[in-house]
N, C-alpha and C positions, 0 to 999 in steps of 0.2 A: 302304400308308397311317400316316400318323401318328394318334394317338389325340387327340382334341379333347372336351374335359372342361367341362362345364356344373355349375353350382351351380344353387341352384332359391333362390328368393325365399319368402318365407315372408308371402305379401300377405295371407294370410287369420290372419295372429296367429302368434306364435312361443310355444314356452315348452320344459320339460324330460322332460315325457310327454306319450305318442302320446296316450292320451283321457282321460274323466274318473278319477278316481282312487280307490279304496278312502279313508275318514279316519281320519288318527289323532289317537285320541282326541277325537276328536270335530271334528277342525279339518282340513277339506280341503289336501293336500298339492297338489295343481295351483298353480301360478302361470303367468300367460300375460301375455307381452309384444303388447299392442297394436301392429298395422304399420302405424305411424304415419312420416311420410315420411323421420323423421332417424335411426330405427331401421332402416326398410330402405335407408336410402344408408350405415349403416355395415356392412351386411349385402352389400352389392352393391359399395363402396370394397375390402372383404376383398377378393372374389370378383379385383378389379379390380387389386389389387396382386401377391395371391398368383400369378396367371400362367392362370387360368382363362378358356377361352375365349370364356366369356359366360354367363347364367342361364335357366333357363326362368321365365319371370314367368306365374302359372298363371291359370286364367278358372273363373266359377262365382259360382252366389249370394250364397258367404260371403267372396269374394275381392273386393280394392279392380279396379277397371278396369286391367286391364294396359297400355290404352294412355299412359293418363296417369298411371301412375307409371314405366311406363319410360321417358315423355319428362321427367321431373321427373328422375332419375335418373341419363340419357345426359348434363343437364347437370354430375353430381357425379359422373363415371366422366371415365376419360381413353380406354382401348382394348374393355372389356368388353361385348361383345354381349347383344342384350336378343332371348330367344326368347319373342316373346308369343303365348300362346296363343289360337288364332283360332277361334272354333265358326262354323264355314264356310256355314252356315244364316242366320245373324241381322244380317248385312250383306251389299248388294249388293258385286257383283264390281270396279264401276266405281269405288264408295264406297273400298273395301279398298285395290284401287290406289293411287290418290289419297293416301290415309291412308300407306299404306307410302312412297308416294315422296317424300310430305312428310321423314317419318319419318328416312328414307336422308340427306335434304341437312342435315336439321338435328343427326344426329347423328354424322355424318360415315360413314353404309355399317355402322352397327352393328346393323342389324333382320335377325331370323332368325323362319321361322315352324313354329309348331306348329300343323299344324292339327288340330283337336278335330270328330269328326262327329256326336259324341254319343252316351256308351253309358250313360245313366240317363236314361231313358223320363219319368221323373217332372217330373227337372228341365227336359228340353226343353221337357214343354209347358207349367213355367211361366213359360219364354222367349215361348209362344206357337205353338213349333213342334209339332207333332202328326204328322209323315210316321214310319213303322216305321223301324226299324235300317239293313236294305237301302238302304231309298230314300233317307233321310238320306246312305249312301256313294255314292249314283249321283247326288243333288245334289253334294256334294261333288266328282266328277269334274268335272261343267258347270262348278264352281265354279270352280278348277283350270287348266281352261284357257282361259276367256273371261281371268282373272287374267294369264294368260302371254301370253296374246293382245296385253292390251293395255299390261304391260312392254314385250313384243318391240316396239312401236310401233303397233298396231294400224291404220286402224279396225278395231274387230271386230265383225263380221256375226253373230249368233248366234240360234237359232233351237233350242230344248231343248226338254225333259219341262218343266224348272226356271224357264229364264232366256231371257228373248229381250230382246238390247236391240243397237241398233246404236250404238257410240259410240269413242271414242278420248280418252287419255289424254294432255292438252295438256303436259304434264314428264313425261319418262320418268326412272325413277331409275336414275342411272349405274349402280349393281350393285343387279342383282335378288337379292331376299331369300331364302336358302336353306328350302325347303320341307321340314320333317318332317312326318312322318305316320304315324301308329302305330295299332294294330288287329290281335288274335291272327285275326280271321274272316274266312272265305274272301273277304268283299266289301270287307273293309280293305284285304288285301293284293291283292286286283286293281287297287283305285284307288290303293295306295303303287306298284304295280309300274309304270303307267302313267304317273303322274304325281310322285310324290317325288323328291327329291333324295337326302333317308335316310329309313330305314322304321325305325319303334321299334316293339320289343316290349318289354312287364315285366319284369326282372331275373327269371329262372330258375335251375335249377343248369345248370351247362353242359351237360351230355347233353340234356335238356329245348330249352333256350332255340339249342344246337346245330340238334337237329330240325327246330326254324320257323325257322330260319332258311335254312336249307340248302331245307329245300320252298320260301321265297321267293326265293331265288334263283333257282332251276329258274324259278319262275314272272316273275323282272325279266329273266332273260338272253333269255326267248323274245320279252320288248316289244325287245331291242338296246338297252337303258338301262343305266346304269351308275350302280344305286341302293345307297348306302353302307347298313351296320348300324350299328343304334344300339339304346341299351338304358338301362333305369333304375335306379335301387338306392339306397335308405338305405346310411349309410356310418357306423360306429365304430369309430376308430382308433385307438390309443394306442401310448405305448411297450412294453409287454408284453400280450401275448395273455389275462395274466389280467384287469388291468384293465380292456382292451375289454370281457369277457364280463360282469363285475364289473357293468359299464353296461347293458348289454343285459338281463341279470336284474332289474336294477331297476327298468326300463323293466317288466318282466311282471310285478313284485308289485304295481308300482302301479296296473295294469290292475283296471277293477271285471267282476265276473266276469259281470254282469247284461248291459254292454255289449257284453263280445263274443260271450254269446249272443243277444244284437239283432242285432247287428252281422253275426255268420255267415246268420241268418235270412235278411236282407237283399241278403247278398252272393246265395244263392241262389236267388233271384227275381230275379238282374239280366238285362240282356239282354246285356251285353260280355262275349264269351269272352275275353277276357286276366284280367277279374274272376271267369272261373269256375275258368278254370286257375291262379289265385294263390291260391283257396281249396282248391281240392283239395291243394296242395302240404303242406298242415299239416293242414286238415279241424277245425279250431276246437280242436286238443288244444293244452296249453300246456308239454307235455313234448315233449321231444326233437325241436327246433325247429331245430336243426342239420339242414338236409338234403342238406347237401353240405359238403367241408370250407371254413370259414368267412362259407356262404351260410347267412344266418339267416331265417324264417319270421313273425319277435313281430310288427312290426310291422302284417302284415295279417290278425293276430285281432282288432283293430278298425277299422282305417284301411282305406277305401277306396280303390282304385286300387293303385299303386305297392306293395307291401308287403314286399318280401325285400330285408337287410340286408348289406352285406358288414361282419362284425364279424372283427376278429384283431389283433395287433401290426400297426404300419407296415409290416415286410416280408411279412406273410401275408396282407395287402390288395394289397398291390403283386403279390406273385405271382398272387393271384387272378384281379385286373384285366389280368396278362399273357396268362392264361388265356384270357379270354374275347376279347383283341386279337388273340391266335392264331388264335380262332377266326374269326374275321371282323369283332368289334365294333370300329369306329374312332369312334365317337360316346357318348358317358359321359354321363348323366344323373345327378347326385347331391346327396343331401341328407342334414342330420344335424340334431338336435335338441340344442340350441338350437342354429340355424344360424351363427352367428357365431360361439360358438365351435368347432364342428365343421368350419367350415370353413377356421380353422387348424388344427388339430389333422391333418388330411387336408393341407392345403397347406402345412405346415412338415415332418410327418413321412414321405408317401407321395410327393409329387408331386419329391421329389430324386431318391428310389430310380426312380421311371420314367421321369424327366427322364435319370438316368444310366445310364438301358436303352436310350435313343435312342427310347424310345416318344411323347413327348408332341408335340404340334405347339410351332413354335417360336414363343416370345411374346416381347415386349421386359418383360416383369415374369416375377417369380420364379426369377432366374436365382441 
């Protein structure tokens, strides 16, 4: 299978630092870019021009609404897809099916879903969702059962633990959006094996990620479904390895030690199995963060969620991506700070190398 590359849309804002920085002669070094629509359009148009398959559009309390942002940017781009992160318990399956069908029609079939069951209990409760972790995944399974039934023609007559409805969709989408679903817990893997098109896990060194994916593959094979595999990394790619590691080290130098300690304490209390796995890769240490050749755990010192980066020369980063692809990964979601500049570093430096090796999905851009 060819490699499908997605970039990240910084709808929570952008900048050159991972978290709050130490002060330099009493003046904060942090520079933030507001997520206004013109800046987000620059990032989306870069991904469109460079030949990325699509963009992950996040959801959460600190992000702009992914549906509104994606609809606005679909009108400013030509072919890039929008992977909308969707919290499956916050809207009804019928409303979601209707919104998705409309988005497909107005965008030219450019919708992809990243289904989020929710790993942060505190944030879920702020949205009014008080279900426990495994119950959220059980609800997600019902949600996806109904959603696919509606897309496939319905009407759906469903009576479950979380949803009860008799409904049909007036106008189905011509193309059903691909479903990506992530999570390292047993509950997440079970739902992904039964309902997802692509199973996602946060980036880890190849041995650990390979073991997780092998376990998942056995589970998905038992269902008789062909579920593809994907992962999520940050990336720092430069003309030379020295330049790339200088950039990574500057990020570490700018991190506030107090913020690192606070973040690590928060991660220890998380319900997310993926977050616990990511935190265990570095244990809060700021030294020896290259946990595998060109695989760096620095982002995860303060950033929740995906915390691993690919760091090195364009050739080294391409080699590492090829290694992951050889292990079965064919969907890769990437990001870098600032997202506009890093999209070009990667798109002009690494993507031509991957394309020359015949690894990339063919697109009309980036030739």
